[in-house]
Each structure stands twice: as structure tokens, then as C-alpha cells.
DRENDO-1510 file (C-alpha; in Angstrom, 1 decimal, always signed):
<recs>
REC; n; res; u; v; w
REC; 1; MET; -119.6; -106.8; +66.7 .
REC; 2; ASN; -121.7; -104.2; +68.4 .
REC; 3; ASN; -125.1; -105.5; +67.2 .
REC; 4; GLN; -126.6; -108.4; +69.0 .
REC; 5; VAL; -129.3; -109.0; +66.4 .
REC; 6; GLU; -129.2; -108.3; +62.7 .
REC; 7; ILE; -132.3; -108.8; +60.5 .
REC; 8; SER; -131.5; -108.3; +56.8 .
REC; 9; SER; -134.0; -107.9; +54.0 .
REC; 10; VAL; -136.5; -110.4; +55.4 .
REC; 11; THR; -139.5; -110.9; +53.1 .
REC; 12; LYS; -142.5; -113.0; +53.8 .
REC; 13; TYR; -145.6; -113.8; +51.7 .
REC; 14; PHE; -148.8; -115.6; +52.7 .
REC; 15; GLY; -150.2; -116.6; +49.3 .
REC; 16; ALA; -150.2; -113.4; +47.2 .
REC; 17; LYS; -150.2; -111.1; +50.3 .
REC; 18; CYS; -146.8; -109.6; +51.2 .
REC; 19; VAL; -146.7; -109.5; +55.0 .
REC; 20; LEU; -143.0; -108.3; +55.3 .
REC; 21; ASN; -141.2; -106.5; +52.6 .
REC; 22; GLU; -137.4; -106.2; +52.7 .
REC; 23; PHE; -137.5; -105.8; +56.4 .
REC; 24; SER; -134.1; -104.9; +57.9 .
REC; 25; LEU; -133.4; -104.0; +61.6 .
REC; 26; SER; -130.4; -104.2; +64.0 .
REC; 27; ALA; -130.5; -104.3; +67.8 .
REC; 28; LYS; -127.5; -103.6; +70.1 .
REC; 29; LYS; -126.8; -105.7; +73.1 .
REC; 30; GLY; -129.2; -104.7; +75.9 .
REC; 31; GLU; -131.4; -102.6; +73.7 .
REC; 32; PHE; -135.2; -102.5; +74.1 .
REC; 33; ILE; -136.8; -102.2; +70.7 .
REC; 34; VAL; -140.5; -101.8; +70.2 .
REC; 35; ILE; -142.2; -102.7; +66.9 .
REC; 36; LEU; -145.3; -100.6; +66.6 .
REC; 37; GLY; -148.1; -100.7; +64.0 .
REC; 38; PRO; -151.7; -101.4; +63.4 .
REC; 39; SER; -153.2; -104.8; +63.4 .
REC; 40; GLY; -152.2; -107.0; +60.4 .
REC; 41; CYS; -149.1; -105.0; +59.6 .
REC; 42; GLY; -146.7; -107.9; +60.0 .
REC; 43; LYS; -145.5; -107.4; +63.6 .
REC; 44; SER; -146.3; -110.9; +65.0 .
REC; 45; THR; -145.1; -112.6; +61.8 .
REC; 46; LEU; -141.7; -110.9; +62.3 .
REC; 47; LEU; -141.3; -112.3; +65.8 .
REC; 48; ARG; -142.4; -115.8; +64.6 .
REC; 49; ILE; -139.7; -115.6; +61.9 .
REC; 50; ILE; -137.0; -114.5; +64.4 .
REC; 51; CYS; -137.8; -117.3; +66.8 .
REC; 52; GLY; -138.1; -119.9; +64.1 .
REC; 53; LEU; -141.9; -120.6; +64.1 .
REC; 54; GLU; -142.1; -119.2; +60.6 .
REC; 55; LYS; -139.6; -119.4; +57.7 .
REC; 56; PRO; -138.9; -116.3; +55.7 .
REC; 57; GLY; -139.3; -116.3; +52.0 .
REC; 58; SER; -135.9; -114.5; +51.7 .
REC; 59; GLY; -133.5; -112.7; +54.0 .
REC; 60; GLN; -131.3; -113.5; +56.9 .
REC; 61; ILE; -131.3; -113.3; +60.7 .
REC; 62; LYS; -128.1; -113.2; +62.7 .
REC; 63; ILE; -127.6; -113.3; +66.5 .
REC; 64; LYS; -124.1; -112.4; +67.8 .
REC; 65; GLY; -122.8; -112.7; +64.2 .
REC; 66; ASN; -124.1; -116.2; +63.7 .
REC; 67; ASP; -126.7; -116.9; +61.0 .
REC; 68; ILE; -129.7; -118.6; +62.8 .
REC; 69; SER; -132.1; -118.4; +59.8 .
REC; 70; LEU; -132.2; -122.2; +59.3 .
REC; 71; LEU; -131.9; -123.3; +63.0 .
REC; 72; ASP; -134.8; -125.0; +64.8 .
REC; 73; PRO; -136.5; -122.8; +67.4 .
REC; 74; LYS; -135.0; -124.9; +70.3 .
REC; 75; ASP; -131.5; -124.2; +69.0 .
REC; 76; ARG; -131.8; -120.4; +68.8 .
REC; 77; ASN; -131.6; -119.5; +72.6 .
REC; 78; ILE; -134.5; -117.1; +72.2 .
REC; 79; ALA; -137.4; -116.7; +74.6 .
REC; 80; MET; -140.8; -115.6; +73.4 .
REC; 81; VAL; -143.7; -114.4; +75.6 .
REC; 82; PHE; -147.0; -114.8; +73.7 .
REC; 83; GLN; -150.2; -112.8; +74.0 .
REC; 84; ASN; -152.2; -115.8; +75.2 .
REC; 85; TYR; -149.5; -116.8; +77.7 .
REC; 86; ALA; -149.3; -120.4; +76.3 .
REC; 87; LEU; -149.0; -122.0; +79.8 .
REC; 88; TYR; -149.7; -125.8; +80.3 .
REC; 89; PRO; -153.0; -125.8; +82.1 .
REC; 90; HIS; -152.5; -129.2; +83.8 .
REC; 91; LYS; -149.1; -128.3; +85.3 .
REC; 92; THR; -148.4; -126.2; +88.3 .
REC; 93; VAL; -146.6; -122.9; +88.1 .
REC; 94; TYR; -143.4; -124.6; +89.3 .
REC; 95; GLN; -143.7; -127.2; +86.6 .
REC; 96; ASN; -144.4; -124.6; +83.9 .
REC; 97; LEU; -141.3; -122.7; +85.0 .
REC; 98; SER; -139.0; -125.7; +85.2 .
REC; 99; LEU; -140.1; -127.7; +82.2 .
REC; 100; GLY; -137.6; -126.1; +79.8 .
REC; 101; LEU; -134.7; -126.8; +82.2 .
REC; 102; LYS; -135.8; -130.4; +82.6 .
REC; 103; LEU; -135.8; -130.9; +78.9 .
REC; 104; GLN; -132.2; -129.5; +78.9 .
REC; 105; LYS; -131.4; -132.1; +81.5 .
REC; 106; VAL; -130.3; -129.5; +84.1 .
REC; 107; ASP; -129.6; -130.8; +87.5 .
REC; 108; LYS; -132.6; -131.0; +89.8 .
REC; 109; PHE; -131.1; -128.7; +92.5 .
REC; 110; GLU; -130.0; -126.2; +89.9 .
REC; 111; ILE; -133.6; -126.1; +88.6 .
REC; 112; GLU; -135.0; -125.5; +92.0 .
REC; 113; LYS; -132.5; -122.7; +92.6 .
REC; 114; LYS; -133.3; -121.0; +89.3 .
REC; 115; VAL; -137.1; -121.3; +89.7 .
REC; 116; LEU; -137.0; -119.8; +93.2 .
REC; 117; ASN; -134.8; -117.0; +92.0 .
REC; 118; VAL; -137.0; -116.0; +89.1 .
REC; 119; SER; -140.3; -116.5; +91.0 .
REC; 120; ARG; -139.1; -114.2; +93.8 .
REC; 121; LYS; -137.9; -111.6; +91.3 .
REC; 122; LEU; -141.4; -111.6; +89.6 .
REC; 123; LYS; -143.3; -111.9; +93.0 .
REC; 124; ILE; -144.9; -115.2; +92.0 .
REC; 125; ASP; -143.1; -117.4; +94.6 .
REC; 126; ASN; -146.3; -117.8; +96.5 .
REC; 127; LEU; -148.0; -119.3; +93.4 .
REC; 128; LEU; -145.7; -122.2; +92.6 .
REC; 129; SER; -148.1; -124.9; +93.7 .
REC; 130; ARG; -151.1; -123.5; +91.8 .
REC; 131; LYS; -152.3; -124.2; +88.3 .
REC; 132; PRO; -152.9; -121.6; +85.6 .
REC; 133; GLY; -156.7; -121.9; +85.9 .
REC; 134; SER; -156.6; -120.5; +89.4 .
REC; 135; LEU; -154.5; -117.4; +88.4 .
REC; 136; SER; -155.5; -113.9; +87.4 .
REC; 137; GLY; -154.4; -112.5; +84.0 .
REC; 138; GLY; -151.6; -110.6; +85.6 .
REC; 139; GLU; -150.3; -113.6; +87.5 .
REC; 140; MET; -150.4; -115.7; +84.3 .
REC; 141; GLN; -148.5; -113.0; +82.5 .
REC; 142; ARG; -145.8; -113.0; +85.2 .
REC; 143; VAL; -145.5; -116.8; +84.9 .
REC; 144; ALA; -145.1; -116.5; +81.2 .
REC; 145; VAL; -142.4; -113.9; +81.6 .
REC; 146; GLY; -140.7; -116.1; +84.3 .
REC; 147; ARG; -140.7; -119.1; +82.0 .
REC; 148; ALA; -138.9; -117.1; +79.3 .
REC; 149; LEU; -136.5; -115.5; +81.9 .
REC; 150; ILE; -135.4; -118.8; +83.4 .
REC; 151; LYS; -133.9; -119.9; +80.1 .
REC; 152; ASN; -131.3; -117.0; +80.3 .
REC; 153; PRO; -131.8; -116.3; +76.6 .
REC; 154; VAL; -129.7; -113.9; +74.4 .
REC; 155; LEU; -132.9; -112.4; +73.1 .
REC; 156; PHE; -136.4; -111.8; +74.5 .
REC; 157; LEU; -139.4; -111.5; +72.2 .
REC; 158; PHE; -142.7; -110.1; +73.5 .
REC; 159; ASP; -145.9; -110.5; +71.3 .
REC; 160; GLU; -148.4; -108.0; +72.7 .
REC; 161; PRO; -148.1; -109.5; +76.2 .
REC; 162; PHE; -150.3; -107.1; +78.0 .
REC; 163; SER; -153.2; -106.6; +75.5 .
REC; 164; ASN; -155.6; -108.9; +77.4 .
REC; 165; LEU; -155.2; -107.1; +80.7 .
REC; 166; ASP; -157.0; -104.2; +82.2 .
REC; 167; ALA; -155.5; -100.7; +82.0 .
REC; 168; ASN; -154.2; -100.4; +85.6 .
REC; 169; LEU; -152.5; -103.8; +85.4 .
REC; 170; ARG; -151.0; -103.0; +82.0 .
REC; 171; ILE; -149.4; -99.9; +83.5 .
REC; 172; SER; -148.1; -101.9; +86.5 .
REC; 173; LEU; -146.6; -104.7; +84.5 .
REC; 174; ARG; -145.2; -102.2; +82.0 .
REC; 175; ASP; -143.3; -100.6; +84.9 .
REC; 176; GLU; -142.1; -104.1; +86.1 .
REC; 177; LEU; -140.9; -105.1; +82.6 .
REC; 178; ARG; -138.9; -101.8; +82.3 .
REC; 179; THR; -137.3; -102.5; +85.7 .
REC; 180; LEU; -136.6; -106.1; +84.7 .
REC; 181; HIS; -134.9; -104.9; +81.5 .
REC; 182; ASN; -132.8; -102.4; +83.4 .
REC; 183; GLU; -131.7; -105.3; +85.8 .
REC; 184; LEU; -131.1; -107.9; +83.1 .
REC; 185; LYS; -129.6; -105.8; +80.3 .
REC; 186; THR; -130.9; -108.4; +77.9 .
REC; 187; THR; -131.9; -107.5; +74.3 .
REC; 188; MET; -135.6; -107.3; +74.0 .
REC; 189; ILE; -137.9; -106.9; +71.0 .
REC; 190; TYR; -141.5; -106.0; +71.9 .
REC; 191; VAL; -144.5; -105.9; +69.6 .
REC; 192; THR; -147.5; -103.8; +70.2 .
REC; 193; HIS; -150.2; -101.7; +68.5 .
REC; 194; ASP; -150.4; -99.5; +71.6 .
REC; 195; GLN; -148.5; -96.3; +71.1 .
REC; 196; THR; -148.4; -95.5; +74.9 .
REC; 197; GLU; -146.6; -98.8; +75.5 .
REC; 198; ALA; -144.2; -98.2; +72.7 .
REC; 199; MET; -143.3; -94.7; +73.7 .
REC; 200; SER; -142.8; -95.6; +77.4 .
REC; 201; LEU; -140.9; -98.8; +76.9 .
REC; 202; GLY; -138.7; -98.5; +73.8 .
REC; 203; ASP; -135.2; -97.3; +73.6 .
REC; 204; LYS; -135.9; -97.4; +69.9 .
REC; 205; VAL; -139.3; -97.5; +68.2 .
REC; 206; VAL; -139.9; -99.1; +64.8 .
REC; 207; ILE; -143.1; -98.1; +63.1 .
REC; 208; ILE; -144.4; -100.4; +60.3 .
REC; 209; LYS; -147.3; -100.4; +57.9 .
REC; 210; ASP; -148.2; -103.2; +55.6 .
REC; 211; GLY; -144.9; -104.9; +56.3 .
REC; 212; VAL; -142.8; -101.9; +55.4 .
REC; 213; ILE; -140.8; -99.8; +57.9 .
REC; 214; GLN; -142.1; -96.2; +58.0 .
REC; 215; GLN; -139.6; -94.8; +60.6 .
REC; 216; ILE; -137.1; -95.9; +63.2 .
REC; 217; GLY; -136.1; -93.6; +66.1 .
REC; 218; LYS; -136.3; -92.7; +69.7 .
REC; 219; PRO; -139.8; -92.0; +71.0 .
REC; 220; GLU; -139.4; -88.3; +71.3 .
REC; 221; GLN; -137.8; -88.1; +67.8 .
REC; 222; ILE; -140.7; -89.9; +66.2 .
REC; 223; PHE; -143.3; -87.7; +68.0 .
REC; 224; HIS; -141.6; -84.4; +67.1 .
REC; 225; GLU; -140.2; -85.3; +63.7 .
REC; 226; PRO; -142.6; -87.8; +62.0 .
REC; 227; GLU; -141.2; -88.9; +58.6 .
REC; 228; ASN; -144.6; -89.0; +56.9 .
REC; 229; VAL; -148.3; -88.5; +57.3 .
REC; 230; PHE; -148.9; -92.1; +58.5 .
REC; 231; VAL; -146.5; -91.7; +61.4 .
REC; 232; ALA; -147.7; -88.2; +62.2 .
REC; 233; GLU; -151.3; -89.5; +62.5 .
REC; 234; PHE; -150.4; -92.8; +64.2 .
REC; 235; ILE; -148.3; -91.3; +67.0 .
REC; 236; GLY; -149.9; -89.0; +69.5 .
REC; 237; HIS; -153.3; -88.9; +71.1 .
REC; 238; PRO; -155.2; -87.1; +69.9 .
REC; 239; LYS; -153.6; -87.6; +66.5 .
REC; 240; MET; -152.1; -84.7; +64.5 .
REC; 241; ASN; -154.4; -82.7; +62.3 .
REC; 242; ILE; -153.5; -83.1; +58.6 .
REC; 243; LEU; -155.1; -80.3; +56.6 .
REC; 244; ASP; -155.4; -79.5; +52.9 .
REC; 245; THR; -154.4; -75.9; +52.0 .
REC; 246; GLU; -154.5; -73.5; +49.1 .
REC; 247; ASN; -151.1; -72.0; +48.4 .
REC; 248; SER; -150.5; -68.7; +46.5 .
REC; 249; ASP; -147.9; -66.0; +46.2 .
REC; 250; LEU; -149.6; -64.2; +49.1 .
REC; 251; GLY; -149.4; -67.1; +51.6 .
REC; 252; VAL; -151.1; -70.3; +52.7 .
REC; 253; TYR; -154.8; -70.5; +53.2 .
REC; 254; ILE; -157.3; -73.1; +54.6 .
REC; 255; GLU; -160.9; -72.6; +53.3 .
REC; 256; GLN; -159.9; -69.0; +52.3 .
REC; 257; ASN; -158.6; -68.2; +55.7 .
REC; 258; LYS; -154.9; -67.1; +55.7 .
REC; 259; ILE; -152.8; -69.0; +58.2 .
REC; 260; ILE; -149.3; -68.2; +57.0 .
REC; 261; GLU; -148.1; -64.9; +55.5 .
REC; 262; LYS; -145.8; -65.1; +52.5 .
REC; 263; ASP; -142.5; -64.2; +54.3 .
REC; 264; GLU; -143.5; -65.5; +57.8 .
REC; 265; ILE; -141.7; -68.8; +57.5 .
REC; 266; ASN; -140.0; -70.8; +54.8 .
REC; 267; ILE; -142.8; -72.3; +52.7 .
REC; 268; PRO; -142.0; -75.3; +50.5 .
REC; 269; LYS; -142.2; -74.9; +46.7 .
REC; 270; SER; -143.9; -78.3; +46.1 .
REC; 271; ASP; -147.6; -79.0; +46.7 .
REC; 272; PHE; -148.1; -79.8; +50.4 .
REC; 273; ARG; -150.5; -80.5; +53.2 .
REC; 274; ILE; -149.9; -79.2; +56.7 .
REC; 275; GLY; -149.8; -81.0; +60.0 .
REC; 276; ILE; -150.5; -79.4; +63.4 .
REC; 277; ARG; -150.8; -81.0; +66.8 .
REC; 278; PRO; -154.1; -80.3; +68.6 .
REC; 279; ALA; -152.2; -79.0; +71.7 .
REC; 280; ASP; -150.4; -76.4; +69.5 .
REC; 281; ILE; -153.6; -74.7; +68.3 .
REC; 282; ILE; -154.5; -71.5; +70.2 .
REC; 283; ILE; -158.0; -70.3; +70.9 .
REC; 284; SER; -158.5; -66.5; +71.0 .
REC; 285; ASP; -161.0; -63.8; +70.5 .
REC; 286; THR; -159.9; -63.3; +66.9 .
REC; 287; GLY; -158.6; -65.7; +64.3 .
REC; 288; ILE; -160.1; -68.4; +62.0 .
REC; 289; PRO; -163.7; -69.1; +62.8 .
REC; 290; VAL; -164.6; -72.8; +63.3 .
REC; 291; LYS; -167.8; -74.6; +64.2 .
REC; 292; VAL; -167.7; -76.8; +67.3 .
REC; 293; GLU; -169.0; -80.4; +66.8 .
REC; 294; SER; -168.3; -81.7; +70.3 .
REC; 295; TYR; -166.4; -81.3; +73.6 .
REC; 296; ASP; -164.7; -84.4; +75.0 .
REC; 297; TYR; -163.3; -84.4; +78.5 .
REC; 298; GLN; -160.2; -86.5; +78.9 .
REC; 299; GLY; -159.4; -85.9; +82.6 .
REC; 300; SER; -156.2; -83.9; +82.2 .
REC; 301; SER; -157.5; -82.0; +79.1 .
REC; 302; TRP; -160.4; -81.2; +76.9 .
REC; 303; LEU; -160.6; -82.2; +73.2 .
REC; 304; ILE; -162.7; -79.8; +71.1 .
REC; 305; ASN; -163.7; -81.3; +67.7 .
REC; 306; THR; -164.4; -78.5; +65.2 .
REC; 307; TYR; -165.0; -78.0; +61.5 .
REC; 308; LEU; -163.5; -75.5; +59.2 .
REC; 309; GLY; -165.6; -75.9; +56.0 .
REC; 310; GLU; -165.4; -79.7; +55.4 .
REC; 311; GLN; -162.2; -80.2; +57.3 .
REC; 312; LYS; -162.2; -81.5; +60.8 .
REC; 313; ILE; -159.7; -79.8; +63.3 .
REC; 314; CYS; -159.2; -81.2; +66.8 .
REC; 315; VAL; -158.0; -78.7; +69.5 .
REC; 316; GLU; -156.6; -79.8; +72.8 .
REC; 317; LEU; -157.0; -77.5; +75.9 .
REC; 318; LYS; -155.7; -78.0; +79.4 .
REC; 319; GLU; -158.6; -75.9; +80.8 .
REC; 320; LEU; -162.0; -74.9; +79.5 .
REC; 321; SER; -163.8; -71.8; +80.7 .
REC; 322; LYS; -167.0; -72.3; +78.8 .
REC; 323; LYS; -168.6; -74.2; +76.0 .
REC; 324; GLU; -169.5; -72.4; +72.8 .
REC; 325; GLU; -171.0; -73.4; +69.5 .
REC; 326; SER; -168.3; -71.6; +67.5 .
REC; 327; LEU; -164.7; -70.5; +68.2 .
REC; 328; CYS; -161.8; -68.6; +66.7 .
REC; 329; ILE; -158.5; -70.5; +66.4 .
REC; 330; ASN; -154.9; -69.5; +65.5 .
REC; 331; ILE; -152.4; -71.9; +64.1 .
REC; 332; PRO; -148.8; -70.9; +65.1 .
REC; 333; PRO; -146.7; -71.1; +61.8 .
REC; 334; GLU; -143.6; -72.2; +63.8 .
REC; 335; LYS; -145.5; -75.3; +64.9 .
REC; 336; ILE; -146.6; -76.4; +61.4 .
REC; 337; MET; -145.2; -79.4; +59.6 .
REC; 338; PHE; -145.3; -79.7; +55.8 .
REC; 339; PHE; -146.0; -83.0; +54.1 .
REC; 340; ASP; -145.6; -83.6; +50.3 .
REC; 341; CYS; -149.0; -84.1; +48.7 .
REC; 342; ASN; -147.8; -87.0; +46.5 .
REC; 343; SER; -145.4; -89.0; +48.7 .
REC; 344; GLY; -146.9; -88.0; +52.1 .
REC; 345; ASN; -143.3; -87.5; +53.3 .
REC; 346; LEU; -142.2; -84.7; +55.6 .
REC; 347; ILE; -140.7; -81.8; +53.8 .
REC; 348; LYS; -137.7; -80.7; +55.8 .
</recs>
């Protein structure tokens, strides 16, 4: 079987609230899958179900073709790294790393060999005699990853492991985790609400909302071909502009400004809204007049927040010559995406 992990139609309720709804996902051996979505969408619950800390209401989980849905967590050979590290504060780093092997009654010399090997790989071999209370956030995170790594699991689960760290350390550890995955070739499922983490780490990104999968695909595919308005606005910073239009036999209008000629591109027959990335909007001397609300400097670019009537339109520029209270914008028709007004789905 090509798939290392098979999650089939998993549903979970907490009281009357449906946290996961018919959730199905497969992961190939060595694949790095990122589950991405806003807070409260069911990401962490999914990981807890996979590792056995929660029971699904219905559905099945298989690893290497074996149904593990009813197994105890200790019998699943899955390692999970939590957001809060979950280290034993009264034990040293060495003891935290070795505890799982001791419980498995692994030989003392083999334990020492594995602890030293993992600690060197994660550059924490100089911390083995220290306790978690004396470590930085990044060091504790490495210890938590090391404790998972030392078990040699068939599957790694990561529950927002870098969310408590500062930006520079997050980037550094993200790079280390990517390198580690390339070395180990172990299947990993990583949960986050941070799209930058998702897009930089994942071989495959799974976007969920309210326990329902919205789209599965490679990072670049999800960015360039979002399946619906939720994905279009959730992926990308700044987010995609989603705009209401008036459609007639003569073309497509926004606030009585024509943006698409009738025969310029293929215009859908059904009612639609349009999507346009801020970086795809062009500022010129002539075009659609907009009122500027603010200029935000982002370091590598400027974000100009404008209004066309009641609709807000964000424009992204690499360089800004001067600030003005009003501008003229052009929306290239070939860059426009069409979304169905009723379903919100991309019209292809």
C-alpha cells in the first residue's frame, strides 16, 4: 500500500457542536502534510484523534494498512509534539529524552546511544544535565522534538509547535524541522493557523473550516487556484480582494466603473463576485478612481488601502514614488478569478 496513513470519514462532536465532519485524508510514506485553518476549526482535535487521546464519533484511522482506531495511544507508535512542550519539569533533559525508552525496557547502553545521537542532531547535547525551567523556549522545543524523535515513530504529529516562539526563532526552527524531515523521510502531519508555516513546510496543505476540508493541494496550487472564497481570502498576505460587481451585456462593472469589456475574456453566465490579488492591481494615470484610506509600509512592499464606493480594495506596490489622497487603478482581466455568488466556489 502506497499510503502510510488513511483517515476515513472521521466525525467528532463535542455536545451539539460538530468539530470534524466526515474528515478524510491520506498521507504517503515520508510526506509532510500541513493542516491549516483558523482557531477552533478542528485541527488539534484531529491530531488528538489520530494519536488516541480522543475517540472519534465515527470513522476509521489506518496506519500501514492496520486499523488503529481502537488502540491505546502507547500502542500506536505515533509521536506527538505539543504546543506547550509537555516536558517533565523535575527531570533533566536527558531524563525527559530517555523516559519513553526506559518504559519500553530498552537496554541502558542503547538508551544512552540513542539520546546522544538525537541530542547531537538537534544541537541540545550540551543541555542534557539541565532541567526545563532553565531552558529558553527554543531549547524546550528542541527537547520536545527530540523526545518524539527518539521513539523512531511511523508518524510524527505537530500541534502548533512554534506558536509560542518569537518570529526569528520560529523561522530558524522551521528550517531545522524541514532539514530534519528531509533526513528522516518520516511521515509528518503538522497543524498550524500560520499560512507562512504551512506554505513553506508542507508537501501538501489541507485547509479546513469548521471541521470541513475546503481544499487539498500543493502550496502553489492553493495560492494560484483557490477552490472558494474562504481559501482565496485565507491564503496570501495581504488577502485577495473579493469584490461585488454589476454584470450586463456590455461587460462587468464595479460601482459603475467598467473593468471588463464584454468580449475581453470569458465571463461566467451565473451570478459572481470577482477576486483579484493586491499585487496584480496596477496604478496608472488613468483608470478607476479610488480614495486612499491609508499607506502601510511592509519593508519589501507598500500596502495601499483604498475605497471604491463602499468596497475596500487593497493594492500592493513594490515601490512608492509619493503618497496621494486619491489614485487611479486598473484591474487586469486576465488576473481576475470568478466566484459563484451562492456557493462561493471558484468558477472554472
